[in-house]
C-alpha positions in Angstrom: 0.0 0.0 0.0 2.9 2.4 0.7 3.8 2.3 -3.0 0.4 3.8 -4.0 0.7 6.5 -1.4 4.2 7.3 -2.7 3.0 7.4 -6.3 0.1 9.6 -5.2 2.6 11.9 -3.6 4.7 12.1 -6.8 1.6 12.9 -8.9 0.4 15.6 -6.5 3.9 17.0 -6.2 4.0 17.3 -10.0 0.6 19.0 -10.0 1.8 21.3 -7.2 4.7 22.5 -9.3 2.6 23.3 -12.4 -0.2 24.9 -10.5 2.2 26.9 -8.4 4.1 28.2 -11.4 0.9 29.5 -12.9 -0.5 30.8 -9.6 2.7 32.6 -8.5 2.8 34.9 -11.5 2.7 38.4 -10.2 2.5 37.3 -6.5 5.3 37.7 -4.0 6.8 34.2 -3.4 6.6 34.5 0.4 3.0 35.5 0.2 2.3 32.6 -2.2 4.0 30.2 0.2 1.9 31.5 3.2 -1.3 31.0 1.2 -0.3 27.5 0.3 0.6 26.7 3.9 -2.8 27.9 5.2 -4.4 25.5 2.7 -2.1 22.6 3.8 -2.8 23.3 7.5 -6.5 23.3 6.9 -6.4 20.0 4.9 -4.2 18.4 7.5 -6.4 19.3 10.5 -9.5 18.2 8.5 -8.0 14.8 8.0 -7.0 14.6 11.7 -10.7 15.2 12.7 -12.1 13.0 10.0 -9.9 10.1 11.2 -10.4 10.9 14.9 -6.7 11.2 15.4 -6.9 14.3 17.5 -7.0 12.2 20.7 -3.3 11.2 20.0 -2.0 14.7 20.7 -1.5 14.0 24.4 0.5 10.8 23.7 3.2 12.5 21.6 6.6 12.3 23.3 8.8 15.3 23.8 11.4 13.9 21.4 8.7 13.5 18.7 7.5 17.1 19.3 11.0 18.4 18.9 11.7 16.5 15.7 8.2 17.2 14.2 8.8 21.0 14.9 12.3 20.8 13.3 10.8 18.9 10.3 8.1 21.7 10.0 10.8 24.4 10.0 12.8 22.5 7.3 9.6 22.1 5.3 8.9 25.8 5.6 12.4 26.7 4.5 12.1 24.3 1.6 8.8 25.7 0.4 10.1 29.3 0.7 13.2 28.4 -1.4 11.1 26.4 -3.8 8.6 29.1 -4.5 11.3 31.8 -4.9 13.2 29.5 -7.3 10.0 28.6 -9.2 9.1 32.3 -9.5 12.5 33.1 -10.9 13.2 30.1 -13.0 11.6 27.6 -15.4 9.6 24.8 -13.7 11.4 22.3 -16.0 14.7 23.3 -14.4 13.7 24.1 -10.8 11.8 20.8 -10.2 14.7 18.5 -11.2 17.1 20.4 -8.9 14.5 20.2 -6.1 14.3 16.5 -6.6 18.0 16.2 -5.8 16.5 15.9 -2.3 16.3 12.2 -3.0 20.1 12.0 -3.3 20.6 14.2 -0.2 18.0 12.1 1.8 19.8 8.9 0.9 23.1 10.4 2.2 21.5 11.7 5.4 19.7 8.4 6.0 23.0 6.6 5.7 24.9 9.0 8.0 22.3 9.7 10.7 19.8 6.8 10.5 22.5 4.2 9.7 20.4 2.9 6.8 22.0 0.6 4.4 23.8 2.2 1.4 24.1 -0.5 -1.2 25.7 -0.7 -4.7 22.1 -0.3 -6.0 21.7 2.9 -4.0 25.0 4.2 -5.3 24.0 3.6 -8.9 20.7 5.3 -8.3 22.4 8.3 -6.8 24.7 8.6 -9.7 21.8 8.2 -12.2 19.6 10.7 -10.5 22.4 13.2 -10.2 23.4 12.7 -13.9 19.8 13.0 -15.0 19.4 16.2 -13.1 22.5 17.7 -14.7 21.3 16.6 -18.2 17.9 18.2 -17.6 19.2 21.6 -16.3 22.3 22.2 -18.4 
């Protein structure tokens, strides 16, 4: 089932890029990010209440709170950079560079989470990096 959610994520991320590129025209990138964020917050809380997950708030550990907050700050910084880049550049060039996050994530997962980095992973990293360079140069 995770595969279908991951595929859905990729499809919606692609739509996000195209819709944002059209919507950001003539709009300050920070303001556009704030509007997007309000929509995401609303959708997220709606899903929390639809699934009755709000009762789990009191069970969240201090460590989880800290890392979720840090993750939120990283997401915010990512979105601010992404929208500014999208406003200034072509979506067909901005998006591949943004997707280098896959390569960076693999490296960070290896270093901090001690996840396995295999020959297959290394080949994938090289191919993704090479593909990104081909697309943007």
